[in-house]
C-alpha positions in Angstrom: 108.6 86.6 60.8 108.4 89.6 58.5 106.7 92.5 60.9 105.6 95.6 58.9 105.1 99.3 60.6 102.4 101.3 58.5 103.4 104.9 58.5 105.2 107.0 60.9 101.5 109.7 61.2 101.5 108.4 64.4 104.1 109.9 67.2 105.4 105.7 68.7 106.0 105.2 65.2 109.5 105.3 65.1 109.8 104.0 68.8 108.1 101.2 67.3 110.6 100.5 64.0 113.7 101.0 66.6 112.1 98.6 68.8 111.2 95.8 66.4 113.9 96.4 65.0 116.1 94.6 67.9 114.1 91.9 68.1 116.0 88.5 67.2 114.6 87.1 64.3 111.8 89.9 63.3 113.0 91.1 59.6 111.6 95.0 60.0 109.2 96.0 57.0 108.1 99.8 56.7 105.7 101.5 54.3 104.8 105.4 54.7 103.4 106.0 51.1 101.4 109.2 52.8 104.7 111.1 54.0 104.0 114.6 55.6 104.1 117.7 53.8 107.4 119.4 55.6 108.7 115.9 55.7 107.9 113.6 52.3 111.1 111.0 53.6 110.0 110.4 56.7 109.4 106.5 56.5 112.4 106.1 54.5 114.6 107.6 56.2 113.8 105.8 59.5 114.0 102.5 57.5 117.7 103.9 56.0 118.6 104.7 59.6 117.3 101.0 60.8 118.1 99.0 57.6 115.1 98.0 56.9 113.3 97.3 53.9 111.0 99.8 52.3 107.8 99.7 50.4 107.1 102.2 48.3 103.6 101.8 48.4 101.1 99.8 50.6 100.9 97.2 47.0 104.2 96.5 47.1 104.3 96.2 51.1 101.5 93.6 51.5 103.3 91.5 48.3 106.5 90.9 51.1 103.5 88.9 52.7 104.2 90.6 56.4 103.3 87.7 59.1 102.4 91.2 61.2 101.2 94.6 60.8 102.0 97.7 63.4 99.5 100.2 62.1 100.8 103.5 62.8 98.7 105.6 60.5 96.3 108.6 59.9 92.7 108.1 61.7 91.0 107.9 58.6 93.4 105.8 56.7 93.1 102.9 59.1 90.3 100.7 58.2 91.7 100.2 55.1 95.1 99.3 56.0 93.2 96.4 58.0 91.0 95.1 55.8 94.2 94.7 53.3 96.0 93.1 56.1 93.2 90.8 57.1 92.8 90.0 53.3 97.1 89.2 53.6 96.7 86.9 56.6 98.9 89.6 58.8 97.8 89.8 62.2 97.0 93.4 63.1 98.6 96.1 66.4 96.3 98.8 66.3 95.3 102.3 68.3 92.4 103.2 69.1 90.1 104.8 66.6 89.4 108.6 68.0 85.8 109.5 67.8 84.9 113.2 68.9 81.7 113.1 69.3 78.5 110.0 71.0 77.4 108.9 67.1 79.7 105.5 67.9 80.2 105.4 64.0 83.7 104.1 65.0 82.7 101.2 66.9 80.2 100.2 63.9 83.5 100.6 61.8 85.3 98.8 64.2 83.4 95.7 64.6 83.0 94.9 60.6 87.0 95.0 60.8 86.8 92.7 63.9 84.6 90.3 62.3 86.8 90.3 58.5 89.6 89.6 60.8 88.0 86.6 62.4 87.2 85.1 59.0 90.3 85.6 57.9 91.6 83.9 60.9 94.0 87.1 62.2 93.7 88.4 65.7 93.3 92.4 65.7 95.0 93.6 68.7 94.5 97.3 70.6 97.9 98.9 72.0 96.3 99.0 75.6 99.9 98.9 77.1 98.9 98.9 81.1 96.8 95.2 80.2 100.5 93.8 78.7 103.5 92.6 81.2 104.2 90.0 84.0 102.8 92.5 86.7 99.3 93.0 85.4 98.6 89.0 84.1 99.5 88.4 88.1 97.1 90.7 89.0 94.6 89.4 86.8 95.1 85.7 87.6 95.0 85.7 90.9 91.6 87.9 91.4 91.0 85.4 88.6 91.5 82.5 91.1 89.4 84.3 93.8 91.9 83.3 96.6 93.2 86.2 96.7 90.0 89.5 97.0 87.0 87.1 96.7 84.3 88.3 94.4 85.3 91.7 92.7 83.1 94.4 94.3 83.8 97.2 93.0 86.9 99.4 91.2 88.7 102.5 91.8 90.8 103.4 88.8 92.3 106.5 87.3 94.4 107.8 84.4 95.4 111.2 84.0 98.2 111.9 81.1 98.4 114.9 79.7 96.4 116.4 76.7 98.4 114.5 73.8 99.9 116.5 70.8 98.3 115.0 68.1 95.4 116.8 66.3 93.2 113.7 66.4 93.5 112.3 69.5 93.7 115.9 71.3 90.6 116.4 69.7 89.2 113.1 71.2 89.5 114.8 74.5 89.4 112.6 77.5 87.6 110.0 76.8 89.4 108.7 73.7 92.7 109.7 75.0 92.6 108.0 78.4 89.5 106.1 79.1 90.4 102.9 76.4 93.4 102.2 78.9 91.4 101.6 82.2 88.1 100.4 80.4 90.4 97.9 78.8 92.0 96.1 82.8 88.6 96.4 83.4 87.4 94.1 80.5 90.0 91.5 81.5 90.0 91.3 85.1 86.4 90.5 84.9 86.8 88.5 81.6 85.0 89.8 79.1 81.3 90.6 81.2 79.9 93.2 79.2 78.3 96.6 80.5 75.0 97.2 81.9 75.0 100.9 82.7 77.2 104.1 82.1 77.1 107.5 84.0 79.3 110.3 83.2 80.3 113.8 83.9 82.8 115.8 82.0 84.1 119.3 81.7 85.9 120.7 79.4 88.6 123.8 81.6 91.6 125.0 79.6 90.8 122.6 76.1 89.4 124.3 73.3 85.6 124.4 72.6 84.0 121.4 72.4 86.6 118.9 73.6 86.7 117.2 76.9 89.6 117.5 79.4 88.1 116.2 82.1 85.8 113.5 82.9 84.4 111.0 85.2 82.3 108.0 84.4 80.5 105.1 86.8 80.1 101.7 84.7 78.0 98.7 86.2 78.9 95.7 85.0 76.5 92.4 84.4 78.1 90.7 87.5 77.2 93.5 90.2 80.7 94.6 89.5 80.8 98.7 89.8 83.6 100.6 88.6 84.3 104.3 89.1 87.0 105.7 86.7 88.8 109.0 86.4 90.1 109.3 82.7 90.9 112.9 82.7 94.0 115.2 81.3 95.9 115.8 83.9 99.5 117.3 84.8 102.5 115.8 83.8 104.4 115.9 87.1 100.4 115.2 89.0 101.6 111.7 90.5 101.5 107.9 90.0 98.4 108.3 87.9 99.9 110.6 85.0 102.6 108.0 83.8 99.7 105.2 83.7 96.4 103.6 84.4 96.3 103.5 89.1 94.0 100.7 89.8 92.1 99.4 92.8 90.5 96.0 92.8 88.3 95.1 96.1 86.5 91.9 96.6 84.8 90.7 99.4 87.6 89.6 101.4 90.0 92.2 100.4 91.5 94.2 97.8 94.6 94.6 95.2 96.0 98.1 94.3 97.8 98.2 90.9 99.8 100.6 89.4 101.5 100.4 86.0 104.1 102.9 86.4 105.4 102.8 89.9 107.7 104.8 91.1 111.2 104.1 91.3 112.7 107.4 92.5 111.2 110.6 93.4 112.6 114.0 94.7 112.8 117.3 93.4 114.8 119.1 90.7 115.6 122.9 92.2 116.0 124.4 89.2 112.9 123.6 87.7 111.2 124.2 90.8 109.2 120.6 90.4 109.0 117.6 91.9 110.9 114.4 90.2 109.4 111.5 89.6 111.6 108.0 88.3 109.6 105.0 87.1 110.1 101.6 86.6 112.6 100.8 83.7 110.8 99.2 81.5 109.6 100.6 78.3 105.8 99.1 78.5 105.2 99.6 74.9 108.5 97.5 74.3 107.0 94.8 76.7 103.6 95.4 74.8 105.3 94.6 71.4 107.6 91.8 72.1 104.4 90.2 74.1 102.4 91.1 70.7 105.2 89.6 68.1 105.4 86.2 70.9 102.2 85.7 70.5 102.0 86.1 66.6 104.4 83.6 66.8 102.9 81.0 69.3 99.3 81.8 68.3 97.7 82.3 71.3 97.3 86.1 71.1 98.5 88.6 73.8 96.2 91.6 75.5 93.0 93.2 74.5 91.8 91.9 71.3 89.1 93.4 68.6 86.2 92.1 71.1 87.4 93.6 74.2 88.2 97.1 72.4 84.5 96.8 70.6 83.6 96.3 74.6 85.7 99.7 75.5 84.3 100.9 72.5 80.2 100.8 73.0 80.9 102.1 76.8 82.9 105.5 75.4 79.4 105.7 73.2 77.4 105.6 76.0 79.4 107.9 78.5 79.7 110.7 76.0 75.8 110.0 75.8 75.6 110.4 79.4 77.1 113.3 79.7 75.1 115.2 77.2 72.2 114.0 78.7 72.9 113.9 82.2 72.0 110.6 82.8 72.8 107.1 82.9 72.4 105.6 79.6 71.8 101.6 79.6 73.8 99.6 76.8 71.2 97.8 74.6 72.7 93.5 74.2 74.7 93.9 78.0 73.8 90.3 78.1 73.6 89.0 82.4 75.9 86.5 84.0 74.2 83.5 84.8 75.3 81.8 88.3 
């Protein structure tokens, strides 16, 4: 099975390539024609180190007929590469597109690419790590059965990952970087029920002008569920929500708490005078890639697909508009859930 890493612009690209290289029966392909001004040979160097096949350009890469691609390119390059992957019949794993305003242009572009992938018979999957792995699958499935918590009425979630280092990611603010993980989890548990109304409050304390560093949103879904989500940037040692999403699902019978990165070891570092926290041993990116590759191989898919990502992007667009106007925003086209 051929899996290609397209570009090394994203901070996770090297780790993805190393993880794919270590998978049995995976032939790693690499292309990085754009390079970096200060390191034009970054992609070739990684390919040589891993013994992977390096393609000089996109034409050469897709001529190798990859079965799947992991898209880690610049924000303005990913639409064209998703198109190329769909035309080549390659399944796609990509990060969310970053946007810094409430125009919603990224949602429309994502919708177009999703339709193209569907017509080509390939799956568009988003790299929402919290939605992969057996622990979340158990929570999702048990809630779906209705025997554990009954009907879910309220969801409380928080993901307070720190400000990202990438310019485009940081410019998209907390709504662009942290909200997708939370919204994807809610979407998966609710089975794709559409959101009807969004209310959000934000501020930019400690960030560049016009950049949101703190965001709280309330989302009401068509089945009556209300989700309250904190997606503010936080300090690296701010607690469980700094390492991954934490969420409480409250039903009419009981509630379930889920932590994406539970603490396995805690303590205090005297030298740095701060709390130390060791999370679970599993690398969430490794779990995600393994499930993505297995899904491609079996033709079953895993994790949030393009349709789920589109629902998330539309909620984020509504949240930005709500934060700007100070008013709740109704989502056009939301469909009620029939009994």
